C-alpha positions as CSV (number, residue, x, y, z in Angstrom):
1,Q,-13.4,-6.8,19.5
2,L,-11.8,-8.2,16.3
3,Q,-8.9,-10.6,16.6
4,A,-6.9,-11.3,13.5
5,S,-4.6,-14.2,13.2
6,G,-2.9,-16.4,10.6
7,G,-0.1,-14.2,9.4
8,G,3.5,-15.4,9.0
9,L,6.5,-15.8,6.8
10,V,5.9,-17.6,3.5
11,Q,7.9,-18.0,0.3
12,A,6.7,-16.4,-2.9
13,G,4.1,-18.6,-4.6
14,G,2.9,-19.9,-1.2
15,S,-0.4,-19.5,0.6
16,L,-1.7,-18.3,3.9
17,R,-5.2,-18.2,5.4
18,L,-6.0,-15.2,7.7
19,S,-8.8,-15.4,10.2
20,C,-10.6,-12.6,12.1
21,A,-12.9,-13.6,14.9
22,T,-15.1,-11.4,17.0
23,S,-17.2,-11.8,20.1
24,G,-19.7,-9.6,21.9
25,R,-21.4,-8.4,18.7
26,T,-24.0,-9.7,16.3
27,F,-21.4,-10.6,13.6
28,S,-24.0,-11.2,10.9
29,N,-25.0,-7.5,11.2
30,Y,-21.6,-6.4,10.0
31,M,-20.1,-5.9,6.6
32,M,-16.5,-7.1,6.9
33,G,-13.4,-6.1,5.1
34,W,-9.7,-6.8,4.9
35,F,-7.1,-4.0,4.4
36,R,-3.3,-4.1,4.4
37,Q,-0.6,-1.6,5.1
38,A,3.0,-1.8,4.2
39,P,5.6,0.4,5.8
40,G,5.5,4.0,4.5
41,K,2.3,3.3,2.5
42,E,-1.4,4.1,3.1
43,R,-3.8,1.4,4.2
44,E,-5.1,-0.4,1.1
45,F,-8.4,-2.1,0.5
46,V,-8.0,-5.9,-0.1
47,A,-11.5,-7.4,0.0
48,A,-15.0,-7.0,1.4
49,I,-17.9,-9.3,2.0
50,S,-21.6,-8.8,2.6
51,R,-23.4,-9.8,5.7
52,N,-24.7,-13.0,4.3
53,G,-21.5,-13.8,2.5
54,Y,-23.0,-13.9,-1.0
55,T,-21.4,-10.8,-2.3
56,T,-17.7,-10.0,-2.4
57,N,-15.4,-7.5,-3.9
58,Y,-11.6,-7.3,-4.2
59,G,-8.9,-4.8,-4.7
60,D,-7.6,-4.6,-8.3
61,F,-4.2,-6.1,-7.3
62,V,-5.8,-9.3,-6.1
63,K,-6.5,-10.6,-9.6
64,G,-8.1,-13.9,-8.5
65,R,-5.4,-14.8,-5.9
66,F,-7.3,-14.1,-2.7
67,T,-10.7,-15.2,-1.5
68,I,-12.7,-13.6,1.3
69,S,-15.3,-15.7,3.1
70,R,-17.2,-15.7,6.4
71,D,-18.8,-18.1,8.8
72,N,-21.5,-16.3,10.7
73,A,-22.0,-19.3,13.0
74,K,-18.4,-19.0,14.1
75,N,-18.3,-15.1,14.1
76,T,-15.3,-15.3,11.8
77,V,-14.2,-13.9,8.5
78,Y,-11.3,-15.4,6.5
79,L,-8.9,-14.3,3.8
80,Q,-7.4,-17.1,1.8
81,M,-4.3,-15.9,0.0
82,N,-2.7,-17.9,-2.8
83,S,0.2,-17.2,-5.2
84,L,1.6,-14.8,-2.8
85,K,4.2,-12.2,-4.0
86,A,6.8,-10.2,-2.3
87,E,4.7,-7.1,-2.8
88,D,2.0,-8.7,-0.7
89,T,4.2,-8.2,2.4
90,A,2.2,-6.0,4.8
91,A,0.3,-5.9,8.0
92,Y,-3.2,-7.2,7.3
93,Y,-6.2,-5.8,9.2
94,C,-9.8,-6.9,9.4
95,A,-12.5,-4.4,9.8
96,G,-16.3,-4.3,10.2
97,D,-19.1,-1.9,10.2
98,S,-22.8,-2.4,10.8
99,N,-23.9,0.6,8.7
100,L,-21.9,0.0,5.6
101,F,-23.1,-1.6,2.4
102,F,-21.6,-2.2,-1.1
103,S,-23.4,1.0,-2.2
104,G,-21.2,3.0,0.2
105,N,-17.5,3.7,0.6
106,Y,-16.5,0.1,1.5
107,K,-13.1,0.5,-0.1
108,Q,-12.3,3.4,2.2
109,A,-10.7,2.5,5.6
110,R,-12.4,5.4,7.3
111,A,-15.8,3.8,6.5
112,Y,-15.2,1.0,9.0
113,D,-15.8,1.6,12.7
114,Y,-14.2,-1.6,14.1
115,W,-10.7,-2.9,13.5
116,G,-8.6,-5.8,14.5
117,Q,-5.0,-5.4,15.7
118,G,-3.4,-6.6,12.4
119,T,-1.4,-9.7,11.5
120,Q,1.9,-9.5,9.7
121,V,2.3,-11.3,6.4
122,T,5.9,-11.5,5.0
123,V,6.5,-13.0,1.6
124,S,10.1,-13.8,0.8
125,S,11.2,-13.8,-2.9
């Protein structure tokens, strides 16, 4: 299972680092992604990373503020979020899939088979 952590309350302009750890699976076989969902809104693509960590992609709203990374030895994917804005307030979810590649629908939440429970990020303005 995927276990997300690291959310919290932060002031605008601040930073948070989210983590998502897994066990029981060969983590390096999975493409990993982060999504977020604010109340009343659809789940939104934030970032994705390839199995070896060399390739990443971000949602248009990120604009250089977030960085996704992974440590396959620790079975963990991270999302470093800097310059946070009030509009970044949402529940953040990690997701993984062993059959997904950047040639596929990696920006679609339905493309991922495994999900973490979500961690809340609240940015005060």
